[in-house]
C-alpha positions as CSV (number, residue, x, y, z in Angstrom):
1,M,0.0,0.0,0.0
2,A,1.3,3.5,-0.9
3,T,1.8,6.0,1.9
4,A,2.0,9.8,1.7
5,A,3.3,12.8,3.7
6,T,2.0,16.3,3.1
7,C,3.3,19.8,3.8
8,Q,3.2,23.3,2.4
9,A,5.7,24.3,-0.3
10,G,8.5,26.7,0.7
11,A,9.3,29.9,-1.2
12,G,11.8,28.1,-3.4
13,L,9.0,26.5,-5.3
14,D,7.0,29.7,-5.9
15,G,8.4,30.2,-9.4
16,L,7.4,26.6,-10.4
17,R,3.9,27.0,-8.9
18,G,3.4,30.2,-10.8
19,Q,4.5,28.6,-14.1
20,L,2.1,25.7,-13.5
21,D,-0.8,28.1,-13.1
22,K,0.2,30.0,-16.2
23,E,0.3,26.8,-18.3
24,G,-3.1,25.7,-17.0
25,F,-2.0,22.8,-14.8
26,T,-3.8,21.9,-11.6
27,A,-0.8,20.2,-10.2
28,L,2.6,18.7,-11.2
29,V,3.7,15.1,-10.5
30,L,7.5,14.7,-10.2
31,T,8.9,11.2,-10.6
32,S,12.4,12.0,-11.9
33,P,15.2,11.9,-9.2
34,G,16.2,15.5,-9.9
35,G,12.6,16.8,-9.8
36,R,11.8,14.9,-6.6
37,R,15.0,16.1,-4.9
38,Y,14.3,19.7,-5.8
39,A,10.8,19.6,-4.4
40,L,11.6,17.7,-1.3
41,G,14.7,19.9,-0.6
42,S,12.2,22.7,0.0
43,A,10.2,20.6,2.3
44,P,12.5,19.0,4.9
45,G,11.1,16.0,6.7
46,L,9.2,14.4,3.9
47,A,10.4,10.9,2.9
48,D,11.9,10.7,-0.5
49,G,9.0,8.9,-2.1
50,T,8.3,7.4,-5.5
51,A,6.3,10.4,-6.6
52,V,6.1,14.0,-5.4
53,L,3.0,16.1,-6.2
54,L,3.1,19.9,-6.2
55,T,-0.2,21.8,-6.5
56,T,-0.8,25.4,-7.5
57,D,-2.0,26.2,-4.0
58,G,1.3,25.2,-2.5
59,T,0.6,21.7,-1.2
60,V,3.5,19.2,-1.5
61,V,2.8,15.5,-1.2
62,S,5.4,12.8,-1.2
63,A,4.1,9.2,-1.7
64,A,5.9,5.9,-1.6
65,G,5.0,2.7,-3.3
66,D,4.7,1.5,-6.9
67,L,4.4,4.3,-9.3
68,S,0.7,4.1,-10.2
69,S,-0.3,3.7,-6.5
70,A,2.1,6.5,-5.3
71,I,0.7,9.0,-7.8
72,T,-2.9,8.0,-7.0
73,T,-2.2,8.3,-3.3
74,A,-0.5,11.7,-3.7
75,L,-3.5,13.0,-5.7
76,G,-5.9,11.8,-3.0
77,A,-3.8,13.3,-0.2
78,A,-3.7,16.7,-1.9
79,G,-7.4,16.6,-2.7
80,V,-7.0,16.6,-6.5
81,V,-9.9,14.9,-8.1
82,G,-9.6,16.0,-11.7
83,G,-8.1,18.5,-14.0
84,V,-4.8,18.6,-16.0
85,I,-1.7,17.3,-14.2
86,G,1.7,17.9,-15.6
87,A,4.4,15.1,-15.6
88,D,8.1,15.8,-15.6
89,A,9.1,12.4,-17.1
90,D,7.7,9.7,-19.3
91,L,5.3,7.5,-17.4
92,P,4.2,3.9,-18.2
93,W,0.9,3.5,-20.0
94,E,-0.8,1.9,-17.0
95,V,-0.3,5.1,-15.1
96,F,-2.2,7.0,-17.8
97,E,-4.9,4.4,-17.9
98,R,-5.4,4.4,-14.1
99,L,-5.5,8.2,-13.9
100,G,-7.7,8.5,-16.9
101,D,-10.3,6.3,-15.2
102,A,-10.1,8.7,-12.2
103,G,-10.9,11.7,-14.4
104,V,-7.3,13.1,-14.4
105,L,-5.6,14.2,-17.7
106,L,-1.8,13.9,-17.8
107,R,0.2,16.3,-20.0
108,P,3.9,16.5,-20.5
109,A,5.5,19.3,-18.4
110,A,9.2,18.5,-18.9
111,D,9.9,22.0,-20.3
112,V,8.3,23.7,-17.3
113,V,10.4,21.7,-14.9
114,F,13.6,21.9,-16.9
115,A,13.4,25.7,-17.1
116,E,12.8,26.0,-13.4
117,L,15.7,23.7,-12.5
118,A,18.1,25.4,-14.9
119,R,17.2,29.0,-14.0
120,C,19.2,30.3,-11.0
121,E,19.4,33.5,-9.1
122,P,22.7,35.3,-9.0
123,G,23.3,34.4,-5.4
124,E,23.1,30.7,-6.3
125,L,25.8,30.7,-8.9
126,P,28.9,30.7,-6.5
127,A,27.6,27.4,-5.1
128,F,27.6,25.8,-8.6
129,A,31.1,27.1,-9.3
130,A,32.3,25.6,-6.0
131,A,30.7,22.2,-6.8
132,A,32.2,22.3,-10.3
133,E,35.6,23.0,-8.8
134,L,35.2,19.8,-6.7
135,A,34.6,17.9,-10.0
136,A,37.9,19.4,-11.2
137,V,39.6,18.2,-8.0
138,G,38.3,14.7,-8.9
139,Y,39.7,15.1,-12.4
140,T,43.2,15.8,-10.9
141,A,42.8,12.8,-8.5
142,V,42.2,10.6,-11.5
143,M,44.8,11.9,-13.9
144,D,47.7,12.2,-11.4
145,H,47.7,8.5,-10.7
146,L,46.6,6.7,-13.9
147,R,48.7,3.7,-15.0
148,V,48.3,0.5,-16.9
149,G,47.3,-2.3,-14.6
150,M,45.8,0.0,-12.0
151,D,42.7,-1.5,-10.2
152,V,39.7,0.6,-11.1
153,R,38.7,0.5,-7.4
154,E,41.9,2.2,-6.4
155,L,41.1,5.0,-8.9
156,S,37.6,5.5,-7.4
157,G,39.2,5.5,-3.9
158,N,41.6,8.3,-4.9
159,V,38.7,10.3,-6.1
160,D,36.7,9.7,-2.9
161,R,39.5,10.8,-0.7
162,S,40.4,13.9,-2.7
163,I,36.9,15.2,-3.0
164,R,36.0,14.5,0.6
165,R,39.1,16.3,1.8
166,A,38.0,19.3,-0.3
167,G,34.6,19.3,1.4
168,G,32.5,17.3,-1.0
169,L,29.8,14.9,0.0
170,L,28.2,11.8,-1.5
171,G,27.3,12.4,-5.1
172,W,24.1,11.6,-7.0
173,Y,23.9,8.3,-8.8
174,D,24.7,8.7,-12.5
175,P,22.4,6.4,-14.5
176,Y,23.4,7.3,-18.0
177,G,25.1,4.3,-19.6
178,A,25.8,2.8,-16.2
179,N,25.9,-0.8,-17.4
180,G,29.4,-2.3,-16.8
181,A,30.4,0.8,-14.7
182,A,32.4,0.7,-11.5
183,G,33.2,3.4,-9.0
184,S,31.7,5.1,-6.0
185,D,29.2,7.8,-5.1
186,L,31.5,10.5,-6.4
187,V,32.7,8.9,-9.7
188,T,31.4,6.4,-12.3
189,V,34.1,4.7,-14.3
190,R,34.1,2.7,-17.5
191,G,37.0,1.3,-19.6
192,H,38.5,-1.3,-17.2
193,D,38.9,-5.0,-18.0
194,P,35.6,-6.4,-16.7
195,G,37.3,-9.7,-15.7
196,T,40.1,-8.2,-13.7
197,A,39.0,-4.6,-12.9
198,L,42.4,-3.5,-14.2
199,L,43.0,-0.6,-16.6
200,T,44.5,-1.5,-20.0
201,A,46.8,0.5,-22.3
202,T,44.4,0.7,-25.2
203,S,40.8,0.9,-23.8
204,P,39.5,4.4,-23.5
205,L,38.9,5.2,-19.8
206,R,35.7,7.2,-19.3
207,Y,34.6,8.7,-16.0
208,V,31.9,11.0,-14.8
209,L,32.4,13.0,-11.6
210,H,29.3,14.0,-9.6
211,P,30.1,15.3,-6.1
212,L,27.7,17.3,-4.0
213,L,28.4,20.5,-2.1
214,A,25.7,22.0,0.0
215,G,23.1,20.1,-2.1
216,V,24.5,21.4,-5.4
217,A,25.9,19.0,-8.0
218,G,29.2,19.3,-9.6
219,Y,29.3,17.7,-13.1
220,A,32.2,16.8,-15.4
221,A,33.4,13.9,-17.5
222,A,36.6,13.1,-19.2
223,T,38.1,10.3,-21.4
224,A,41.8,9.2,-21.3
225,V,43.7,6.5,-23.1
226,L,46.9,5.2,-21.6
227,S,48.7,4.9,-24.9
228,K,48.8,6.7,-28.2
229,A,45.3,6.7,-29.7
230,D,44.9,4.7,-32.9
231,G,43.0,6.0,-35.9
232,P,39.4,5.2,-34.9
233,L,39.8,6.4,-31.4
234,R,41.6,9.6,-32.5
235,A,38.8,10.3,-35.0
236,A,36.2,9.8,-32.3
237,G,38.1,12.1,-29.9
238,D,38.5,14.8,-32.5
239,T,34.8,14.6,-33.5
240,C,33.6,14.7,-29.9
241,A,35.8,17.7,-29.1
242,A,34.6,19.6,-32.2
243,A,30.9,18.7,-31.7
244,T,31.1,19.7,-28.0
245,A,32.7,23.0,-28.9
246,A,29.8,23.6,-31.4
247,L,27.3,22.8,-28.7
248,L,28.8,25.3,-26.3
249,A,29.1,28.0,-29.0
250,A,25.3,27.6,-29.6
251,L,24.4,28.2,-26.0
252,R,23.5,31.8,-26.5
253,P,20.9,33.9,-24.6
254,G,17.6,34.2,-26.5
255,E,18.2,31.0,-28.5
256,P,16.3,27.8,-27.9
257,L,18.4,25.3,-26.0
258,R,17.5,22.7,-28.6
259,E,19.7,24.6,-31.1
260,A,22.7,23.6,-29.0
261,R,21.7,19.9,-29.4
262,A,21.3,20.5,-33.1
263,A,24.7,22.1,-33.4
264,F,26.3,19.0,-31.8
265,D,24.3,16.7,-34.1
266,R,25.4,18.5,-37.2
267,E,29.1,18.4,-36.3
268,A,28.9,14.7,-35.3
269,E,26.6,13.7,-38.2
270,A,28.8,10.9,-39.7
271,H,29.4,9.2,-36.4
272,M,27.4,7.3,-33.8
273,A,27.0,10.0,-31.2
274,A,24.8,11.2,-28.3
275,C,24.3,14.5,-26.6
276,R,22.5,15.3,-23.3
277,I,21.7,18.7,-21.8
278,V,20.5,18.5,-18.2
279,A,19.6,20.9,-15.4
280,L,21.6,20.5,-12.2
281,R,19.6,22.5,-9.7
282,G,18.3,20.4,-6.8
283,G,21.3,18.2,-6.2
284,G,21.3,16.0,-9.2
285,A,20.5,15.9,-12.9
286,S,17.1,16.4,-14.4
287,P,15.8,14.3,-17.3
288,P,17.6,15.5,-20.4
289,L,16.3,18.3,-22.6
290,L,13.9,16.9,-25.3
291,P,14.8,17.4,-29.0
292,D,11.7,19.4,-29.5
293,S,12.0,21.5,-26.3
294,T,11.0,25.2,-26.5
295,V,13.1,26.3,-23.5
296,I,15.0,29.4,-24.3
297,A,18.6,30.0,-23.0
298,E,18.8,32.8,-20.4
299,P,21.6,34.4,-18.5
300,G,22.0,32.7,-15.2
301,M,21.0,29.2,-16.3
302,V,23.2,26.4,-15.1
303,L,23.4,23.3,-17.3
304,G,25.2,20.1,-17.4
305,V,26.3,19.1,-21.0
306,R,27.4,15.6,-21.8
307,T,28.5,14.3,-25.1
308,E,29.7,10.9,-26.5
309,V,31.1,9.7,-29.8
310,V,31.6,6.0,-30.5
311,A,34.8,4.6,-31.9
312,P,33.6,1.3,-33.6
313,G,35.3,-1.6,-31.9
314,R,37.3,0.7,-29.6
315,G,34.7,2.1,-27.1
316,S,33.7,5.7,-26.8
317,V,34.9,9.2,-26.0
318,E,32.8,10.9,-23.5
319,L,33.0,14.5,-22.3
320,A,30.9,16.7,-19.9
321,E,31.0,20.1,-18.2
322,T,29.0,22.3,-15.8
323,V,28.1,25.4,-17.8
324,V,26.7,28.8,-16.8
325,V,24.9,30.7,-19.5
326,T,26.0,34.4,-19.4
327,A,25.2,37.4,-21.5
328,S,28.0,36.5,-23.9
329,G,27.4,32.7,-24.0
330,A,28.5,29.5,-22.3
331,D,31.0,29.8,-19.3
332,P,32.4,26.3,-18.4
333,Q,32.9,25.9,-14.6
334,A,34.9,22.7,-14.1
335,G,37.6,23.4,-16.7
336,T,38.3,19.8,-17.4
337,P,39.7,19.2,-20.9
338,L,37.0,18.8,-23.5
339,R,39.1,16.5,-25.7
340,L,40.5,13.0,-25.6
341,V,43.6,12.9,-23.2
342,E,46.4,10.6,-24.4
343,L,48.8,9.5,-21.7
344,Y,51.9,7.6,-22.9
């Protein structure tokens, strides 16, 4: 049976509530980790449930249980018996079916949530810069000790110690491409020999750093190879670097954020590639920006950008940065190299 806890929203959610009202939503159901964390961070004491409901009158309900039951319980606890409810993430068909039977209409609200999580006040920006600097500390902890035959667990231990000494806390779990990954709360690593957990000379080592500082996420990723890159890997690295640079150059105030995705895709057109733009407010990553998103870049937005280009038969090159959108464009915060690093 699903259970729920209810409270009134804090001032930090006022902007999101106002946007819901403007868009004609009765309430918003948050099921993504980033969305739930953002809402619950403004309402201390609520259990981190399966679904969080925010109504336009300021009620916040957190419900635990399976997804359908949790959403239904949250709606009941908030007294919502109909109307249009926004959803910040894709939901299974059975949720739509169950809520439809209850007279509730679900509509996508990913853009509403993304814009709220990305848009920061000037006073919040130093915290993001400090969290990104922790990711840079983690980058140094990785690169200073890499060697062929190193146990990947030793690598993640070095990151843990370095980031914690610098004041970082447990990071948020990074689900993107996590299959076959190793690491800790602060770093996710791929590229080791799965049978021995050892680093090899020729496999590209990819790692994502995701520390927390005062509830703010630092975000960076890098790729290194412990030898001279061969042709396919070098080509993938060059393409990923160029496409990432094109993405950052397209992050201009007044332009749709989707244009940055499109710039990446154009540059990486002949390669197997992927690009994600996420919001980092709330202590984690939001669901990625949708290809048809209408969110406009604004000064003060904080974004995580993550790119990947596949080298057939050789693995992938993966890069990421924490970026602040300024009046003149994208301002990278972590400062980790946005290129394939060759160590030999």
